N, CA, C, O and the ligand as a Tripos MOL2 file, in Angstrom:
@<TRIPOS>MOLECULE
protein
  249   247    63     0     0
PROTEIN
NO_CHARGES

@<TRIPOS>ATOM
      1 N          26.8380   92.0200   88.4560 N.3       1 MET1
      2 CA         27.9410   91.8950   87.5030 C.3       1 MET1
      3 C          28.8320   93.1360   87.5890 C.2       1 MET1
      4 O          28.3550   94.2500   87.8020 O.2       1 MET1
      5 N          30.1080   92.9160   87.4200 N.am      2 PHE2
      6 CA         31.0460   94.0290   87.4120 C.3       2 PHE2
      7 C          32.2020   93.6680   86.4850 C.2       2 PHE2
      8 O          32.4470   92.4970   86.1960 O.2       2 PHE2
      9 N          32.9060   94.7000   86.0270 N.am      3 ALA3
     10 CA         33.9810   94.4920   85.0550 C.3       3 ALA3
     11 C          35.3000   94.2620   85.7720 C.2       3 ALA3
     12 O          35.6020   94.9130   86.7720 O.2       3 ALA3
     13 N          36.0770   93.3310   85.2500 N.am      4 ILE4
     14 CA         37.4430   93.1240   85.7400 C.3       4 ILE4
     15 C          38.3780   93.1250   84.5310 C.2       4 ILE4
     16 O          38.0070   92.7040   83.4360 O.2       4 ILE4
     17 N          39.5940   93.6080   84.7580 N.am      5 ASP5
     18 CA         40.6200   93.5260   83.7210 C.3       5 ASP5
     19 C          41.4590   92.2960   84.0180 C.2       5 ASP5
     20 O          42.2310   92.2770   84.9770 O.2       5 ASP5
     21 N          41.3050   91.2730   83.1930 N.am      6 CYS6
     22 CA         41.9930   90.0160   83.4480 C.3       6 CYS6
     23 C          43.3120   89.9730   82.6840 C.2       6 CYS6
     24 O          43.3060   89.9550   81.4530 O.2       6 CYS6
     25 N          44.4490   89.9580   83.3960 N.am      7 PRO7
     26 CA         45.7450   89.8770   82.7200 C.3       7 PRO7
     27 C          46.0310   88.4820   82.1740 C.2       7 PRO7
     28 O          46.9340   88.3120   81.3550 O.2       7 PRO7
     29 N          45.2750   87.4910   82.6180 N.am      8 HIS8
     30 CA         45.5440   86.1120   82.2180 C.3       8 HIS8
     31 C          45.1340   85.8550   80.7710 C.2       8 HIS8
     32 O          45.8280   85.1360   80.0520 O.2       8 HIS8
     33 N          44.0160   86.4340   80.3370 N.am      9 HIS9
     34 CA         43.6800   86.3100   78.9240 C.3       9 HIS9
     35 C          43.6690   87.6740   78.2280 C.2       9 HIS9
     36 O          43.2950   87.7900   77.0610 O.2       9 HIS9
     37 N          44.0870   88.7000   78.9710 N.am     10 GLY10
     38 CA         44.3500   89.9940   78.3610 C.3      10 GLY10
     39 C          43.1420   90.7630   77.8790 C.2      10 GLY10
     40 O          43.1880   91.3720   76.8100 O.2      10 GLY10
     41 N          42.0610   90.7510   78.6410 N.am     11 ALA11
     42 CA         40.8730   91.4840   78.2230 C.3      11 ALA11
     43 C          40.0330   91.8570   79.4370 C.2      11 ALA11
     44 O          40.1740   91.2860   80.5180 O.2      11 ALA11
     45 N          39.1620   92.8250   79.2250 N.am     12 ARG12
     46 CA         38.1830   93.1710   80.2420 C.3      12 ARG12
     47 C          37.0070   92.2330   80.0840 C.2      12 ARG12
     48 O          36.5570   91.9570   78.9710 O.2      12 ARG12
     49 N          36.5150   91.7470   81.2080 N.am     13 THR13
     50 CA         35.4090   90.8050   81.1490 C.3      13 THR13
     51 C          34.4720   91.0690   82.3190 C.2      13 THR13
     52 O          34.7990   91.8250   83.2340 O.2      13 THR13
     53 N          33.3300   90.4510   82.2790 N.am     14 LEU14
     54 CA         32.3610   90.6160   83.3480 C.3      14 LEU14
     55 C          32.4340   89.4430   84.3190 C.2      14 LEU14
     56 O          32.5770   88.2900   83.9130 O.2      14 LEU14
     57 N          32.3340   89.7530   85.5880 N.am     15 ALA15
     58 CA         32.2870   88.7260   86.6180 C.3      15 ALA15
     59 C          31.0630   88.9900   87.4860 C.2      15 ALA15
     60 O          30.5540   90.1090   87.5400 O.2      15 ALA15
     61 N          30.6070   87.9600   88.1530 N.am     16 SER16
     62 CA         29.4680   88.1440   89.0510 C.3      16 SER16
     63 C          29.9320   87.8960   90.4860 C.2      16 SER16
     64 O          31.0540   87.4470   90.7190 O.2      16 SER16
     65 N          29.0730   88.1880   91.4160 N.am     17 THR17
     66 CA         29.4420   88.0000   92.8220 C.3      17 THR17
     67 C          29.7660   86.5340   93.1220 C.2      17 THR17
     68 O          30.5060   86.2370   94.0590 O.2      17 THR17
     69 N          29.2100   85.6250   92.3250 N.am     18 ASP18
     70 CA         29.5180   84.1990   92.4990 C.3      18 ASP18
     71 C          30.9790   83.8970   92.2030 C.2      18 ASP18
     72 O          31.5050   82.8740   92.6410 O.2      18 ASP18
     73 N          31.6420   84.7890   91.4560 N.am     19 ASP19
     74 CA         33.0340   84.5530   91.0670 C.3      19 ASP19
     75 C          34.0240   85.0580   92.1050 C.2      19 ASP19
     76 O          35.2250   84.8210   91.9740 O.2      19 ASP19
     77 N          33.5450   85.7470   93.1300 N.am     20 ILE20
     78 CA         34.4290   86.2500   94.1770 C.3      20 ILE20
     79 C          34.8990   85.0810   95.0290 C.2      20 ILE20
     80 O          34.0920   84.3850   95.6460 O.2      20 ILE20
     81 N          36.2010   84.8730   95.0580 N.am     21 ARG21
     82 CA         36.7680   83.7530   95.8090 C.3      21 ARG21
     83 C          37.1710   84.1590   97.2210 C.2      21 ARG21
     84 O          37.1970   83.3240   98.1260 O.2      21 ARG21
     85 N          37.4830   85.4300   97.4120 N.am     22 ARG22
     86 CA         37.9850   85.8780   98.6940 C.3      22 ARG22
     87 C          37.8510   87.3880   98.7340 C.2      22 ARG22
     88 O          38.0080   88.0460   97.7050 O.2      22 ARG22
     89 N          37.5650   87.9480   99.8910 N.am     23 TYR23
     90 CA         37.6930   89.3920   99.9960 C.3      23 TYR23
     91 C          38.1020   89.7910  101.3960 C.2      23 TYR23
     92 O          37.7490   89.1480  102.3850 O.2      23 TYR23
     93 N          38.8570   90.8740  101.4480 N.am     24 ASP24
     94 CA         39.3450   91.4000  102.7130 C.3      24 ASP24
     95 C          39.0020   92.8740  102.7750 C.2      24 ASP24
     96 O          39.2390   93.6210  101.8250 O.2      24 ASP24
     97 N          38.4450   93.2820  103.8930 N.am     25 ASN25
     98 CA         38.1830   94.6930  104.1110 C.3      25 ASN25
     99 C          39.4160   95.2790  104.7840 C.2      25 ASN25
    100 O          39.6410   95.0520  105.9730 O.2      25 ASN25
    101 N          40.2170   96.0300  104.0340 N.am     26 THR26
    102 CA         41.4770   96.5480  104.5600 C.3      26 THR26
    103 C          41.4070   98.0650  104.6690 C.2      26 THR26
    104 O          40.4300   98.6860  104.2510 O.2      26 THR26
    105 N          42.4580   98.6520  105.2370 N.am     27 ASP27
    106 CA         42.5440  100.1090  105.3320 C.3      27 ASP27
    107 C          42.6040  100.7560  103.9560 C.2      27 ASP27
    108 O          42.3040  101.9400  103.8030 O.2      27 ASP27
    109 N          42.9990   99.9650  102.9470 N.am     28 HIS28
    110 CA         43.1590  100.5010  101.5980 C.3      28 HIS28
    111 C          41.9130  100.2570  100.7500 C.2      28 HIS28
    112 O          41.9070  100.5880   99.5640 O.2      28 HIS28
    113 N          40.8770   99.6950  101.3220 N.am     29 GLY29
    114 CA         39.6730   99.3860  100.5750 C.3      29 GLY29
    115 C          39.3750   97.9040  100.6720 C.2      29 GLY29
    116 O          40.0040   97.1680  101.4320 O.2      29 GLY29
    117 N          38.4060   97.4890   99.8860 N.am     30 ILE30
    118 CA         38.0230   96.0850   99.8760 C.3      30 ILE30
    119 C          38.8280   95.3840   98.7830 C.2      30 ILE30
    120 O          38.6640   95.6680   97.5960 O.2      30 ILE30
    121 N          39.6930   94.4710   99.2000 N.am     31 VAL31
    122 CA         40.5240   93.7430   98.2480 C.3      31 VAL31
    123 C          39.8190   92.4230   97.9290 C.2      31 VAL31
    124 O          39.6120   91.5820   98.8040 O.2      31 VAL31
    125 N          39.4590   92.2660   96.6600 N.am     32 MET32
    126 CA         38.7130   91.0720   96.2540 C.3      32 MET32
    127 C          39.5380   90.2410   95.2930 C.2      32 MET32
    128 O          40.2410   90.7670   94.4310 O.2      32 MET32
    129 N          39.4370   88.9370   95.4600 N.am     33 GLU33
    130 CA         40.0530   88.0210   94.5150 C.3      33 GLU33
    131 C          38.9130   87.3860   93.7310 C.2      33 GLU33
    132 O          38.0640   86.6950   94.2950 O.2      33 GLU33
    133 N          38.9060   87.6290   92.4310 N.am     34 VAL34
    134 CA         37.7990   87.2120   91.5700 C.3      34 VAL34
    135 C          38.3150   86.1940   90.5570 C.2      34 VAL34
    136 O          39.3730   86.3890   89.9570 O.2      34 VAL34
    137 N          37.5750   85.1220   90.3720 N.am     35 GLU35
    138 CA         37.9780   84.1300   89.3810 C.3      35 GLU35
    139 C          37.3230   84.4470   88.0390 C.2      35 GLU35
    140 O          36.0990   84.4670   87.9140 O.2      35 GLU35
    141 N          38.1580   84.6900   87.0510 N.am     36 CYS36
    142 CA         37.6940   84.9550   85.6890 C.3      36 CYS36
    143 C          37.1580   83.6630   85.0760 C.2      36 CYS36
    144 O          37.4550   82.5650   85.5460 O.2      36 CYS36
    145 N          36.3590   83.8170   84.0120 N.am     37 HIS37
    146 CA         35.8480   82.6180   83.3360 C.3      37 HIS37
    147 C          36.9690   81.7830   82.7230 C.2      37 HIS37
    148 O          36.7750   80.6030   82.4320 O.2      37 HIS37
    149 N          38.1720   82.4040   82.5220 N.am     38 CYS38
    150 CA         39.3020   81.6700   81.9620 C.3      38 CYS38
    151 C          40.0290   80.8850   83.0570 C.2      38 CYS38
    152 O          40.9430   80.1140   82.7650 O.2      38 CYS38
    153 N          39.6280   81.0810   84.3080 N.am     39 GLY39
    154 CA         40.2460   80.3560   85.4110 C.3      39 GLY39
    155 C          41.3110   81.1660   86.1370 C.2      39 GLY39
    156 O          41.7990   80.7500   87.1870 O.2      39 GLY39
    157 N          41.6770   82.3260   85.5820 N.am     40 GLY40
    158 CA         42.6890   83.1700   86.2170 C.3      40 GLY40
    159 C          42.1040   83.9310   87.3980 C.2      40 GLY40
    160 O          40.9410   84.3340   87.3780 O.2      40 GLY40
    161 N          42.9200   84.1230   88.4220 N.am     41 LEU41
    162 CA         42.4910   84.9100   89.5750 C.3      41 LEU41
    163 C          42.9250   86.3550   89.3810 C.2      41 LEU41
    164 O          44.0830   86.6300   89.0700 O.2      41 LEU41
    165 N          41.9900   87.2700   89.5670 N.am     42 VAL42
    166 CA         42.2470   88.6950   89.3930 C.3      42 VAL42
    167 C          41.9860   89.3810   90.7260 C.2      42 VAL42
    168 O          40.9200   89.2200   91.3200 O.2      42 VAL42
    169 N          42.9610   90.1410   91.1870 N.am     43 THR43
    170 CA         42.7970   90.8790   92.4350 C.3      43 THR43
    171 C          42.3980   92.3120   92.1200 C.2      43 THR43
    172 O          43.0820   93.0040   91.3650 O.2      43 THR43
    173 N          41.2960   92.7520   92.6980 N.am     44 ILE44
    174 CA         40.8690   94.1330   92.4810 C.3      44 ILE44
    175 C          40.6130   94.7800   93.8420 C.2      44 ILE44
    176 O          40.2830   94.1120   94.8220 O.2      44 ILE44
    177 N          40.7770   96.0960   93.8660 N.am     45 THR45
    178 CA         40.5250   96.8540   95.0850 C.3      45 THR45
    179 C          39.3600   97.7930   94.8280 C.2      45 THR45
    180 O          39.3360   98.5170   93.8320 O.2      45 THR45
    181 N          38.4110   97.7730   95.7230 N.am     46 THR46
    182 CA         37.2300   98.6070   95.5370 C.3      46 THR46
    183 C          36.8460   99.2170   96.8810 C.2      46 THR46
    184 O          37.5010   98.9820   97.8960 O.2      46 THR46
    185 N          35.8040   99.9810   96.8690 N.am     47 GLY47
    186 CA         35.3500  100.5810   98.1220 C.3      47 GLY47
    187 C          35.8330  102.0100   98.2660 C.2      47 GLY47
    188 O          36.6190  102.4930   97.4510 O.2      47 GLY47
    189 N          35.3670  102.6800   99.2960 N.am     48 ARG48
    190 CA         35.6120  104.1160   99.4340 C.3      48 ARG48
    191 C          37.0760  104.4480   99.6760 C.2      48 ARG48
    192 O          37.5050  105.5750   99.4300 O.2      48 ARG48
    193 N          37.8520  103.4710  100.1600 N.am     49 ASN49
    194 CA         39.2610  103.7420  100.4210 C.3      49 ASN49
    195 C          40.1820  103.1810   99.3390 C.2      49 ASN49
    196 O          41.3860  103.0440   99.5550 O.2      49 ASN49
    197 N          39.6210  102.8590   98.1860 N.am     50 ALA50
    198 CA         40.4420  102.3130   97.1010 C.3      50 ALA50
    199 C          41.5060  103.3280   96.6870 C.2      50 ALA50
    200 O          41.2860  104.5330   96.8100 O.2      50 ALA50
    201 N          42.6530  102.8590   96.2000 N.am     51 PRO51
    202 CA         43.7880  103.7480   95.8920 C.3      51 PRO51
    203 C          43.4480  104.9130   94.9780 C.2      51 PRO51
    204 O          43.9490  106.0150   95.2050 O.2      51 PRO51
    205 N          42.6180  104.7240   93.9530 N.am     52 ALA52
    206 CA         42.3090  105.8080   93.0180 C.3      52 ALA52
    207 C          41.6450  106.9670   93.7350 C.2      52 ALA52
    208 O          42.0020  108.1260   93.5220 O.2      52 ALA52
    209 N          40.6710  106.6490   94.5900 N.am     53 ARG53
    210 CA         39.9820  107.7010   95.3440 C.3      53 ARG53
    211 C          40.9370  108.3660   96.3370 C.2      53 ARG53
    212 O          40.8780  109.5720   96.5730 O.2      53 ARG53
    213 N          41.8290  107.5310   96.9160 N.am     54 GLU54
    214 CA         42.7700  108.0450   97.9030 C.3      54 GLU54
    215 C          43.6870  109.0680   97.2400 C.2      54 GLU54
    216 O          43.9350  110.1340   97.8020 O.2      54 GLU54
    217 N          44.1900  108.7520   96.0550 N.am     55 LEU55
    218 CA         45.0440  109.6750   95.3160 C.3      55 LEU55
    219 C          44.2790  110.9400   94.9770 C.2      55 LEU55
    220 O          44.8170  112.0420   95.0810 O.2      55 LEU55
    221 N          43.0170  110.7860   94.5680 N.am     56 ALA56
    222 CA         42.2210  111.9460   94.1900 C.3      56 ALA56
    223 C          42.0320  112.8820   95.3800 C.2      56 ALA56
    224 O          42.1480  114.1010   95.2470 O.2      56 ALA56
    225 N          41.7400  112.3030   96.5450 N.am     57 SER57
    226 CA         41.5090  113.1520   97.7020 C.3      57 SER57
    227 C          42.8070  113.7850   98.1770 C.2      57 SER57
    228 O          42.7960  114.9090   98.6780 O.2      57 SER57
    229 N          43.9430  113.0720   98.0260 N.am     58 CYS58
    230 CA         45.2470  113.6450   98.3700 C.3      58 CYS58
    231 C          45.5260  114.8680   97.4830 C.2      58 CYS58
    232 O          46.0170  115.8980   97.9460 O.2      58 CYS58
    233 N          45.1890  114.7130   96.1630 N.am     59 GLY59
    234 CA         45.4250  115.8070   95.2280 C.3      59 GLY59
    235 C          44.5880  117.0130   95.5650 C.2      59 GLY59
    236 O          45.0520  118.1480   95.4480 O.2      59 GLY59
    237 N          43.3410  116.7800   95.9870 N.am     60 ALA60
    238 CA         42.4460  117.8720   96.3140 C.3      60 ALA60
    239 C          42.9030  118.5990   97.5740 C.2      60 ALA60
    240 O          42.7350  119.8110   97.7040 O.2      60 ALA60
    241 N          43.4900  117.8280   98.5100 N.am     61 ALA61
    242 CA         43.9000  118.4180   99.7710 C.3      61 ALA61
    243 C          45.1950  119.1970   99.6240 C.2      61 ALA61
    244 O          45.4430  120.1200  100.4000 O.2      61 ALA61
    245 N          46.0310  118.8480   98.6480 N.am     62 ALA62
    246 CA         47.3480  119.4470   98.5110 C.3      62 ALA62
    247 C          47.3430  120.8340   97.8750 C.2      62 ALA62
    248 O          48.4010  121.4410   97.7080 O.2      62 ALA62
    249 ZN         40.5510   85.7780   82.1880 Zn       63 ZN63
@<TRIPOS>BOND
     1     1     2 1
     2     2     3 1
     3     3     4 2
     4     3     5 am
     5     5     6 1
     6     6     7 1
     7     7     8 2
     8     7     9 am
     9     9    10 1
    10    10    11 1
    11    11    12 2
    12    11    13 am
    13    13    14 1
    14    14    15 1
    15    15    16 2
    16    15    17 am
    17    17    18 1
    18    18    19 1
    19    19    20 2
    20    19    21 am
    21    21    22 1
    22    22    23 1
    23    23    24 2
    24    23    25 am
    25    25    26 1
    26    26    27 1
    27    27    28 2
    28    27    29 am
    29    29    30 1
    30    30    31 1
    31    31    32 2
    32    31    33 am
    33    33    34 1
    34    34    35 1
    35    35    36 2
    36    35    37 am
    37    37    38 1
    38    38    39 1
    39    39    40 2
    40    39    41 am
    41    41    42 1
    42    42    43 1
    43    43    44 2
    44    43    45 am
    45    45    46 1
    46    46    47 1
    47    47    48 2
    48    47    49 am
    49    49    50 1
    50    50    51 1
    51    51    52 2
    52    51    53 am
    53    53    54 1
    54    54    55 1
    55    55    56 2
    56    55    57 am
    57    57    58 1
    58    58    59 1
    59    59    60 2
    60    59    61 am
    61    61    62 1
    62    62    63 1
    63    63    64 2
    64    63    65 am
    65    65    66 1
    66    66    67 1
    67    67    68 2
    68    67    69 am
    69    69    70 1
    70    70    71 1
    71    71    72 2
    72    71    73 am
    73    73    74 1
    74    74    75 1
    75    75    76 2
    76    75    77 am
    77    77    78 1
    78    78    79 1
    79    79    80 2
    80    79    81 am
    81    81    82 1
    82    82    83 1
    83    83    84 2
    84    83    85 am
    85    85    86 1
    86    86    87 1
    87    87    88 2
    88    87    89 am
    89    89    90 1
    90    90    91 1
    91    91    92 2
    92    91    93 am
    93    93    94 1
    94    94    95 1
    95    95    96 2
    96    95    97 am
    97    97    98 1
    98    98    99 1
    99    99   100 2
   100    99   101 am
   101   101   102 1
   102   102   103 1
   103   103   104 2
   104   103   105 am
   105   105   106 1
   106   106   107 1
   107   107   108 2
   108   107   109 am
   109   109   110 1
   110   110   111 1
   111   111   112 2
   112   111   113 am
   113   113   114 1
   114   114   115 1
   115   115   116 2
   116   115   117 am
   117   117   118 1
   118   118   119 1
   119   119   120 2
   120   119   121 am
   121   121   122 1
   122   122   123 1
   123   123   124 2
   124   123   125 am
   125   125   126 1
   126   126   127 1
   127   127   128 2
   128   127   129 am
   129   129   130 1
   130   130   131 1
   131   131   132 2
   132   131   133 am
   133   133   134 1
   134   134   135 1
   135   135   136 2
   136   135   137 am
   137   137   138 1
   138   138   139 1
   139   139   140 2
   140   139   141 am
   141   141   142 1
   142   142   143 1
   143   143   144 2
   144   143   145 am
   145   145   146 1
   146   146   147 1
   147   147   148 2
   148   147   149 am
   149   149   150 1
   150   150   151 1
   151   151   152 2
   152   151   153 am
   153   153   154 1
   154   154   155 1
   155   155   156 2
   156   155   157 am
   157   157   158 1
   158   158   159 1
   159   159   160 2
   160   159   161 am
   161   161   162 1
   162   162   163 1
   163   163   164 2
   164   163   165 am
   165   165   166 1
   166   166   167 1
   167   167   168 2
   168   167   169 am
   169   169   170 1
   170   170   171 1
   171   171   172 2
   172   171   173 am
   173   173   174 1
   174   174   175 1
   175   175   176 2
   176   175   177 am
   177   177   178 1
   178   178   179 1
   179   179   180 2
   180   179   181 am
   181   181   182 1
   182   182   183 1
   183   183   184 2
   184   183   185 am
   185   185   186 1
   186   186   187 1
   187   187   188 2
   188   187   189 am
   189   189   190 1
   190   190   191 1
   191   191   192 2
   192   191   193 am
   193   193   194 1
   194   194   195 1
   195   195   196 2
   196   195   197 am
   197   197   198 1
   198   198   199 1
   199   199   200 2
   200   199   201 am
   201   201   202 1
   202   202   203 1
   203   203   204 2
   204   203   205 am
   205   205   206 1
   206   206   207 1
   207   207   208 2
   208   207   209 am
   209   209   210 1
   210   210   211 1
   211   211   212 2
   212   211   213 am
   213   213   214 1
   214   214   215 1
   215   215   216 2
   216   215   217 am
   217   217   218 1
   218   218   219 1
   219   219   220 2
   220   219   221 am
   221   221   222 1
   222   222   223 1
   223   223   224 2
   224   223   225 am
   225   225   226 1
   226   226   227 1
   227   227   228 2
   228   227   229 am
   229   229   230 1
   230   230   231 1
   231   231   232 2
   232   231   233 am
   233   233   234 1
   234   234   235 1
   235   235   236 2
   236   235   237 am
   237   237   238 1
   238   238   239 1
   239   239   240 2
   240   239   241 am
   241   241   242 1
   242   242   243 1
   243   243   244 2
   244   243   245 am
   245   245   246 1
   246   246   247 1
   247   247   248 2
@<TRIPOS>SUBSTRUCTURE
     1 MET1         2 RESIDUE 1 A MET
     2 PHE2         6 RESIDUE 1 A PHE
     3 ALA3        10 RESIDUE 1 A ALA
     4 ILE4        14 RESIDUE 1 A ILE
     5 ASP5        18 RESIDUE 1 A ASP
     6 CYS6        22 RESIDUE 1 A CYS
     7 PRO7        26 RESIDUE 1 A PRO
     8 HIS8        30 RESIDUE 1 A HIS
     9 HIS9        34 RESIDUE 1 A HIS
    10 GLY10       38 RESIDUE 1 A GLY
    11 ALA11       42 RESIDUE 1 A ALA
    12 ARG12       46 RESIDUE 1 A ARG
    13 THR13       50 RESIDUE 1 A THR
    14 LEU14       54 RESIDUE 1 A LEU
    15 ALA15       58 RESIDUE 1 A ALA
    16 SER16       62 RESIDUE 1 A SER
    17 THR17       66 RESIDUE 1 A THR
    18 ASP18       70 RESIDUE 1 A ASP
    19 ASP19       74 RESIDUE 1 A ASP
    20 ILE20       78 RESIDUE 1 A ILE
    21 ARG21       82 RESIDUE 1 A ARG
    22 ARG22       86 RESIDUE 1 A ARG
    23 TYR23       90 RESIDUE 1 A TYR
    24 ASP24       94 RESIDUE 1 A ASP
    25 ASN25       98 RESIDUE 1 A ASN
    26 THR26      102 RESIDUE 1 A THR
    27 ASP27      106 RESIDUE 1 A ASP
    28 HIS28      110 RESIDUE 1 A HIS
    29 GLY29      114 RESIDUE 1 A GLY
    30 ILE30      118 RESIDUE 1 A ILE
    31 VAL31      122 RESIDUE 1 A VAL
    32 MET32      126 RESIDUE 1 A MET
    33 GLU33      130 RESIDUE 1 A GLU
    34 VAL34      134 RESIDUE 1 A VAL
    35 GLU35      138 RESIDUE 1 A GLU
    36 CYS36      142 RESIDUE 1 A CYS
    37 HIS37      146 RESIDUE 1 A HIS
    38 CYS38      150 RESIDUE 1 A CYS
    39 GLY39      154 RESIDUE 1 A GLY
    40 GLY40      158 RESIDUE 1 A GLY
    41 LEU41      162 RESIDUE 1 A LEU
    42 VAL42      166 RESIDUE 1 A VAL
    43 THR43      170 RESIDUE 1 A THR
    44 ILE44      174 RESIDUE 1 A ILE
    45 THR45      178 RESIDUE 1 A THR
    46 THR46      182 RESIDUE 1 A THR
    47 GLY47      186 RESIDUE 1 A GLY
    48 ARG48      190 RESIDUE 1 A ARG
    49 ASN49      194 RESIDUE 1 A ASN
    50 ALA50      198 RESIDUE 1 A ALA
    51 PRO51      202 RESIDUE 1 A PRO
    52 ALA52      206 RESIDUE 1 A ALA
    53 ARG53      210 RESIDUE 1 A ARG
    54 GLU54      214 RESIDUE 1 A GLU
    55 LEU55      218 RESIDUE 1 A LEU
    56 ALA56      222 RESIDUE 1 A ALA
    57 SER57      226 RESIDUE 1 A SER
    58 CYS58      230 RESIDUE 1 A CYS
    59 GLY59      234 RESIDUE 1 A GLY
    60 ALA60      238 RESIDUE 1 A ALA
    61 ALA61      242 RESIDUE 1 A ALA
    62 ALA62      246 RESIDUE 1 A ALA
    63 ZN63       249 GROUP 0 **** ****
């Protein structure tokens, strides 16, 4: 289980790996499309190259 912020019903909710509809391993991290229990699709980016970590490492290097 992991938390997603669903803009479709406006709340943070829990999703399981069964809810992952698609994922791509990209240069920017793992981009996952997760189906919320409300039926909305939520795109999240995770993994070691996710944007938040990338910004953090850029800040540390600068
Ligand atoms: Zn939802």
